[in-house]
N, C-alpha and C positions, 0 to 999 in steps of 0.2 A: 973825716968830717965832710958832711955833704955841703955842696954849694947851692945857691938859689937856682942855678941852671939845672943841676942834678935833681933837685926837689921838683921843679916844674916838669922835667921830663918824666919823673916817676909818676906824678899825678896825671899827666897826659896819657901815659901807658895804661894806668889803672882805669882812666875814663874810657879809653877805647875798649879795654877788656870787659868793662861792665855792660856794654851794649851788645856783646856777642851772644850771650844766651837768650836775651829777649828776641833776637833775630833767628838764631839757629834752631832753637827749640820749636817755635811755631812752624818754621819751614820743614823740619823733619816730620813733625806731626801731620802737617797738611799733605805732604807727599805720600805718606803711608795711607792716610785716610782716603785720599782720592784714588789710589790704586785699588784698595779693597772695595771701594764703592763702584768703580767703573766696571769691574769684572762681572758681577751679577747683572749690572745694568745692561751691558752689551749682550750678555747671554739671553736676557728677556727679549731684547730686540730681535735676536736671531731665531728665537723659538718658533714663531709662526712660519718662518721660511723653511726650516729643516725638520721641524717636529721635535718630539720629546725624546729622541734616541739618546742614550748616554754617550754615544760616539760623539755627538755634538759637544757635550760638556767636557769629555776627555780631550777633544781636539782644542777647545778653547783653553783648557787648563795648560796643556803642553805649550800652546802659543804664548800665553802670558808668562809662564815660567822661563821659556826660551828668551823672551824679550827682556825679562828681568836679568837673566844671565848676561845678555848682550849689554845691558846698561852697566852692570858691574864690571864687565870686561872693558868697556869704554872708559869708565872712571879709573880703572887700574892703569891702562895703557897710557892715557893722556897725563895722568898724575906722574907716572914714572918718566915720561919723555918730554913733557912740556913744563912741568912745574906748576904751582898753583895759580900764578898770575895769568900765564898764557892759557892754561886750562880753563880758568874762569872766563876769559875773553871768548874762547871757543864755545863754552857752554852757554853763555849769555846769547850768542848768535843762534844757537840751536833752540833755546827757549823762545826767542823772538820768532823764529821760523815756525815753531810748533803752534804758535797762536793762530797762524793761518789755517791750521787743520781743525779749528773749532767751529761749531760745536761738534762733539763726537757723534758718530752715527753714520748712516749710509742712506742713499736714496733708493727710489723705487726701481732704478735701472739694474740693481743687483738681483738677478734671478738665478736660483740654483740650477746646476746642470741636470738634465733629465736622464743622461746616460753616464755611467761610470761613477767613480767615487767622488764625493764633493769635498774631500779633505783639502785638496789644493786650492779650490775655489774659496773655501772657508778661511784658509790662511790669508789669502789676498783680501778678502772682505774685512777680516779683523785688522789687518795692517792698514787698510785704507780708512777704516772707521776710527781707530784709536791708536794706531802704531806710533805716530810721532809724539804725542803728549805722554803716552805710557812709557816710551823709551826715556824721555827726559825725567819723568818721575822716578823711574827705576834706578837711575844713577845717583839719586840724591843722597841716600844714606851713607855710602862709602865716601862720596865726594865731599860732603859737608864735614864729615868727621876728619877727613884728611886736611881740609882747610883749617879746621879748628886746631888740629895738632901743630899747625905752623903759625898760630896766633900768639899773642902775648898773654892769653888767659892763664891764670895760675894752674888750671886743670888740663892745660894743653898736652901735658906729657902722657895723659891717659884718657883719650877721648871716647873710649868704648862705652862710657855711661850714657852717651847720647843715643846709643842703640835702643835703650829702654824707651825713649820718646818715640822712636820709629814704630816699635811694636805696640806702644799704647795707641798710636794713631791707627794702626792696623786693626787693633781690637775694637776701637770705637767705630771704625768703618764697617767692620764685620757685623756688629750688633745693631748699628744705626740703620742699615739697609732694611732688614726684615721688620724691625721693631718701630721704625719711625718713618724713614724715607718712603718705603713701599706702601706704608699705611696711608700717607697723606698726599703723596705726589704721584702724578702720572709719569710715564716715561718721558714725554717732551718736557714736562716741568722739571724733572730730575736732571735732564740733559742740560738745560739752561742754568740750573742751580750749580751743577758740577762745573760748568764753564766759568761761572763767576768765581768759584773756589779756585780754579786753576789760574785765573788771572791774578788773584791775590797771592797764590803761591809763587807765580813768576816775579811779582814785585818783591817778595821776601828773598828770593834767590839773588835779585839785583842788589838788594841791600847787603846780603851776605858777601857778595863779590866786592862791594865797595869797601868793606872792612879790611880787605886784603891789601889795600894800597899802602898802608903804613905799618902793616904787621910784618912778621918774619917770613915774607913771601919770597919765593924763588923756585929753584928746582927742588925735586924731591929730596928729603933729608937723608943723610947717611944714617945707618943704624947706630943708635947710641943706647947705652944701658938705660932701662926704665924700671925703677923700683916697683911700679904698679903693674908691670906686665905679667905678674904671676910668678910663683916660685920655680916653675919649670919652663918659662918662656925662653926661647932661643933667639939670638940676634939674627942669625941667618938660617931660616928653616931648611931642614934637609928633606929628602924625598919621603922618609918615613913619617915625619911630622905632618907634611902636607897630605899624605894618604890618610893619616889619622883624622885630620880636620875634615877631609872629604867624607869619611865613613861616619864620623860623629854628626855630620849634617844630614847624610843619607838616611840613617836609621830613624830618627824622629819623623822626617818627612814621609817615609814609607809607612811607618807605624800609624801616622795620622790618617792616611787614606785607608789602610787595612782595618784599623779600628772602626772608622766611620762606616765602611761597607759592612763590617761584621755586626755592629750593634743596630744598624738600620735595616738589615735584611734577616739576619739569623736570630736576633734577640727581640727587637721591637721596631716595627716600621713607623716610628713616630715622625711626622713631618718636622723638618728643620732641626732634628736631633743632631745633624752634622755640625751645627753651630757650637755645641758643647765641646767636642774634642778639639776643634780648631781654636776656640777661645783658650782652652787649656794649653795648647801648643804655643800660642803667642804669650801667654802669661809666663810660661817657663823661660822664654827668652828674657822677659822683663826681670824676672827674679834672678836669673843667672848672671846677667850683665849689670845689675845694680851695684852701686858702690858698696852698699851693705845689704847683701841678699837677705830677704825675709826668712828664707829657709837655707841655712848654710849647706854648702856642697857636701861636706862630710856627713851631715845628717841624712841627706837624700840618698847618698851611697849606702848607708847602713839600713835605711828603711826599705830600699828597693827589693831585696830578696823576700821580705815578708809579704809583699804585694804581688810580685811576679810569679813566685812559685805556686800559690793557689790558682792563678790563671792558667799556668802550664798544666797543672793536674786536672783542671776542668776540661782542658783539651784532651788529656789522657783518658779521662772518663767519658768523653763525648757529651759533656753537659753543656748545652746551650739553651736551656729553657728560658722563656721570656719572663724574667723576674727582675725586680728593682735591684736586688742585691748583686746579681750577676753583672748587670750593667754598671753599677757603681764600682764593683771590684775592677772591672776592665778599665774604666775611666781613671780610677785611682792609680792602677799599675802603669797606665800610659803616661799620666801626668808625672809621676816620679821618675819613670824611665827617661822621658824627654828632658826632665830637669837634670838628671845625671849626665846625659849626653851634652846638653847645652852648658851645664856647669863645667864639664871637661873642656869645652871650647873656650869658655871664659878663663879657665885656669891656664890654658895653653895659648892664650892670645899673644901675638908677637909684639914687638916694639912697633910704635906707630909708623916706622919706616916701611913696614910690611903690611900695613893696615888694609890697603886696597886689595892686595893679593889674598889676604885672609878672608875678606868678604867675598871675593870672587870664588874661592874654593867652597865657601859655605853655600853660595848660590848654586854652584855646580852640583854639590851634593844634594841640595834640595830638588833640583831639576831631575837628577838621576833617580832619586827616590820616588818622585811623582811619576816619571816615565816608566819605572819598573812596575808600579802598581797599575797604572792606567793602560799601558801598551803591552808590556811583556807578560805579566802574570796571567791575564786572561787567555793568553795563547799557550801557556805551558802547564797551567794548573786547572783542574776541574773544580777544585774546592778553593776556599780562601786560605790556601797554605802559606801565602806570603806573609800573612800576619804573624803566626807563631814563629816562622823562620826568622823574621827580622827582630822579633823579641830576643831570640837566641843571639843574633848578631849584636844587639845592644848589650847583652850580658858580657859578651867577649870584649866589649869596648870599655868596661868598667876600669877605674884607675888601677894600674898594674901593682902587683905585690912587690915587696922589697926582696923577698927571698929568691935567689937565682941559682940555687945549687942544682947539679945534675939530677940528684934524687928527686927534688921537687918537680922538675920538668918531666921526669919519668912518671911520677904519680899523676900529673896532669892528663896523661893519656891512659894510664892503667885504671884509675878509678872509674871513669865513664864507661870503659869497655866492660869492667867487672859488673857495674850496675846494670848495664843493658843485658848482659848474659844472665844475671840473676833474675831479672824481671821476665825474660823470655822463658827460662827454665821453670820458674814458678808458675807461669801461666800454663805451660804444658803439663805440669805435674799435678795441678788441682783440677777438679771437675768443674769448677766455676771460674769464669773469667775475672781478671783483676779489676776490671772496671765495674763489676757488680758489687756495689757497696753494701748489699745485703749480706754478703759473706764475711764471716769473722776472719777467715784466713786472708781474704783480699784486703780487709781493713788493716790487719797487722803488717802485711807486706807493703802496702802503700805508705803506711806510717814510717816504716824503715826507709823507704825510698826518699820520702820527704826529708827525713833527718840527715841522710847521706848528702843530699843536695845542699841543705843548709850548712852542713859542716865544711863545704868547699867554697862558701861565698867569698872568702878573703882572697882567693886566687881566681881571677877572671876567666882564664882559659879552662881551668878545671871545673869551675862553676858552670860556665856556658856549655861545655861538652857534657857534663853530667846531666844538666837539664835537657840537652838534646837527646841524650840516651833515653830519658823517660819518654819524651815525645815519640822517638823512633820506636820504642817498645809498644807504645800505645797504638801507633799506626799499624804495626804488624799484627797485633793480637786483636784489635777491635774490628769486628765485622758487623756492619749494620744488617739486620735481618729484614728491614723494612724498605731501604732505599733500593729501588729497582734500576734507576737510571739517574745520572747527573751530568749536566753539561754547563758550560760557562762561556760567555763571550762578552762583548761590550755592553750588552743589554742586561747583564747580571747572571745569576746562577739559577737554573731551573732543575727541579728534581721530579721524578716519578716515584711516589711512595706508596707502598702497599699497606693498607689498613686492615688488619686481620679481624678487627672487631666488627666493622661494617662490610667486610669482604669487598673492598673497593681499591682501585688504583687511582691515586690523586695526583694531579699536577700542581706543584707549588712553586712560587717565586718568593724566596725568603721564608717568612712565616705565614704567607697568605695562600689560601686555597684558590686555584685558578681553574677548577673543574675536576670532576671525577667520573669514573665509570665502574659499575658493579661487575664483579667477577662471577656472579651468579648468572648462568645462561638465561634464566627466566626474566632477569631484569637488565640484560645486557644493553638494550637500546632504550632503556627508560631514562629520561632526563632527571638527573639528581642534583645534589648540592643546591645552588641558587635557583634551580629551574624545576624543582619537584612539583608534583600535582598540586594545584591551588596557588602556586606562587604568582607574584604580580606579572611576570613576563608571560606565563601561560594564559593569564587573563587577557593580556593585550592581544595575543594571537586569536582570541575568541571574538575580537571586534569585527564588525561587518566589513571593514576595509581589508581585513586579512582573510576573508573567506574565499576569495577568488583562487581557483586552482593554480593559476599561473602568477600569483602575487610574488613580487620580488622584495627581498629583504637584504639590507646591508648591515653588517655587524662589524663594529670597530673593536678588534681584539678577538683572537681565535680561541685561546685557552685550549681545552681538550676537544673543542668542536661540538659541545653538547647541543648548541642551538640548532644544529643541523637536524636533530631529532625532535626539537620543539616545532619546527616547520612541518607542514603536511606534505604528502606525496604530490609531486609536480611543482611545488613552490620552489623558487630559486633563491638560494642564500649565497651571498658574496661576503666572504670574510676578508677584512683588511687587517693584516698582522705585520708588525714592525720587526719581530724577532724571528730570523730564519730557523733557530733551534726549536722554537715552539712549533713551527710548521712541520719540521721533520718528526717531532715527537707525536703530534696529532695525527700525522699520516701513517705512522708505524703501527700496524695491527697488533704487534706484541704488547703495545701500551694502550692504545685507544682505537676503537673501530667506528666511531660516530661518522667520520668523513667517508668511510668506505661502505658502511652498511645502512645508514639512515636513508629513508625513501625520498627525501627531497633532493633537488639538484644543487650541487655545491661547486664553488670555485674559490680559490684563495688568491688574493692580491698581496704581494709582499711590499711593505713600505709603511710609513707613518699614516695612520688612518685619515687624518684631516687632509693631508696633502694628496694622497692617492684618491680619496673619495671625490676630491674637487674635479677630477678628470672624468667622472661618471656622467652619463647623459642627464639632462634636466628632467625633472618630474618623473624619475625612473622608478622610485621605490615606494612601496606602500608602508614600509616601516624601516627606520634607521635605529639601530641599537648601539649605543655607546657603552661598550662593556670592556674598555681598555683600562688596565691597571698597571702601574709600576709599583711592584710589591703591594702596599696597602693603600695607594693613593691614585686617584684619577689624574692623568696629566692635565695641567692647568690650561694648556692651549686648546683642549677639547671642550672647555666650559665657558668660552668667551662669547660676547655678542657677535663678533665676526664669524666664529665657528658655527654658531647657530644659524646665522644668515646663509651660510653655505649649505648646511644640512637642509634647511627649508627649501632651498632652490632645487634640491635633488628629490624632494618628497612630493607625492601626489597630493592634490588638494584635500582629500579626505584621509590622508596618511597621518602617521604619528612618529614622533621622535622619543625614544626611551633612553634613560640614563640609569645604569646600575651604580648607585651611590653607596653601596654597602661598605662600611668603613668604621674602624674602631676609634678614630681620632677626629674626624671632620664631619660637620653637619653641612652638607652641600645643598640641601633643599632650598634655603633662602637665596643662594646664588642663582640657582636655576629658575626659581620663581621670579626673580628680578629680570633676568634676560628674556624669559618668556613674555612677561608683561610688556617689556620694551619692544618686542617683536609683534605684539598684538595677538599672542597665542594664549590658550587656556592651559594651565598646568595643574597636575595632580601629583600627590605623593602617597606612597603606601609603604608602611613598615610591616614586613611579613614575619610572623613567628610560627614555627612548625606547630600544628595542632597536636593535642594529646590523643593517643600515646605518641610520643616523639619518635619520628623516624630518624635514626642516627645518620642515615645516608643523605638526609636533607640538610639545609643550612638556612638560618635566618638571613633575611636580606632586606634592603631598602631600594625603592625604585621611584623615579620621577618620569612621568609621561606628559608630553605637551603636544598639542595639535591646534589647528585652526578652529575657530568657532564653527559649529555645524554638527552633523550627525555623529561623528566620532566623539566630539566633546560631550554631546548630550548622552551618549551611551556610557561614557565614563562617569558622568555626574550622577547617573541613576544607580551606579554601583556603590553601596555604602562603604566599601573597603577603601575607596579612593577619596582622599581629602584634597579639596581644591586649595591651591597655594598661590600667593602673589608676592610682590616685593616686600621683604621684611623691613620694618622701620630701622633706619641707621645702616642698612646694608647697601654699600655702594655698588653700582653696576660693574661687573667684571668685563673688561675689554682686553684686546691685545696690548693696550698701553697701561692697563691697571688691573692688578689682582692682589689679594691680601689673604694669605692662608690663616693668619692669626685671628681674623674676624670670624672665621667659621670653625675655630678649634674648640673641641669639646673639653672645656677645662674641668 
């Protein structure tokens, strides 16, 4: 029988428990949202200092992942050694100290080094700009879940559902930056709004710590059985379970970056397409750790082979054509594979006594996955090999089969070896290659290989190794007859491709043509692709300001070096190129000979175009050509008001500034019309289409030219092919503090 005192105590406990979720859920949500907001925000601040090199983004990513790992390690060590009350006191002190680091950002005293690698300098800059608040935010998810597990709440025995809220916050931050924050707020406005959000987050952390006073606080709890920890949860994780946690976190993190690079370079260079796989990645966490997953783990495991095997055979056939169904298939396979890995993590989650260690290993796996793709893979692979390789790793991590007989283990090795041997022998025995799907024999053999792989899906090792056998056979027998050269570094993958139809060698970055040269001796030094006879750039070179024999031209972006032949004898062309691999290819006469054979004077300056051009003499150039592309997009920092002001200072009074805006997805003319009007310049645009009969060696292109009012502007105005442009209604001026890709997207 209950006494009045017992009843009062029960209602007091229920009252305390009822306020926990209204505090913990917003705190978790805000911490994740602020983390996903501040990363692109700081990246945009750094862009004008170091340029658009992917090395900058890779370094930033590694920094933030490393700091996230440090936050998880801090949460784990203090929880295990201090208990929640003393941990909360320490953390509140750190939160208070981090407020003195606001607002995030850095001052003008931060100038990048002019000699040597800027990586160390960039790490120091990032730490000074955002290190303290980001460290505090990064510890939130494991720490609050650990605090919640020591509370009086009825769900305290299984706090992992709170992880869903963290990932929801990450998803909102991810989508809100490009679709809302970047659209309406400048960088300074975002900085102060973020600061206000961080202060609110700090208040929520203080409230969460206050709830620990009367809860079951103390030192870290001992391991106790938890019915919600999953059917295979272990009270004291062993080495193998920890390794499995690590790999299950590594695989989706690596796949995320591998898929993103693949679909945005090899399939379709659509701006901001990277948001889709990252959003899918976050959603899989939310589904897997929900109390009642919308997609049960068993269903995801069964569906995975039906999506992954077609992707594997696309690699086997060398099929990467830019089509919606190819992209959709890759995204679907990634989503289900990440869901299987994260579902395994949810199934194998430990008792809350090991919660902080569990999240620490998840974070470590994520860091290793990101570092593998960003830092290791570009050094050891010339292709995007890490993407299919990690798909194979994910297949090996599927839930283990129950059968453990020696015969079954023997077949795990025998079946893949036999499949590989059969594919290799079949390819050698038929006159047509197996990847040629026009052949009936190839169709039959491929169908058999698919069925063999499907038959092994119930055994992860056999399934993964059989799929690996298919990929290995494909890599051995598939020989590209068109790829002459391929290289890869932090700037991406470049290829020299031979086009037998046009008898050209073409330099490509992803799916984008970056210049080509004819293999016909009669056309060897003829400018082709975007620079064919009659193209807008050739018209610009006919302007009076470019008729001087010693006219100097600056070109941002080297490509194959074609503009060296657009310039006349005696004229001096300085190319500014960020990618050393492009420079090596353009200078190699077995690929292109524009730099060696064209009659103009040439030199190449290695580095980001905007930053290196800033060191050129004032009023030095008759023409500046912005012809720099990252795959299919012009780097944003080359299109701002501040960038134009610098170009203008390097241009003669009667000179011109030209932008190649040829693009499948963005209409950049309104942006350039706006910054030209702001600078008091006259701007013109021309969309060039090859005249009939179409020369296949040429390419359609779009160009914007701007100049000061005067003779050059008058000459352009008299040419009916150039259309005068100005600021478009509703288009906001792009600056180093503001740009918005969505406003110029061709929907």
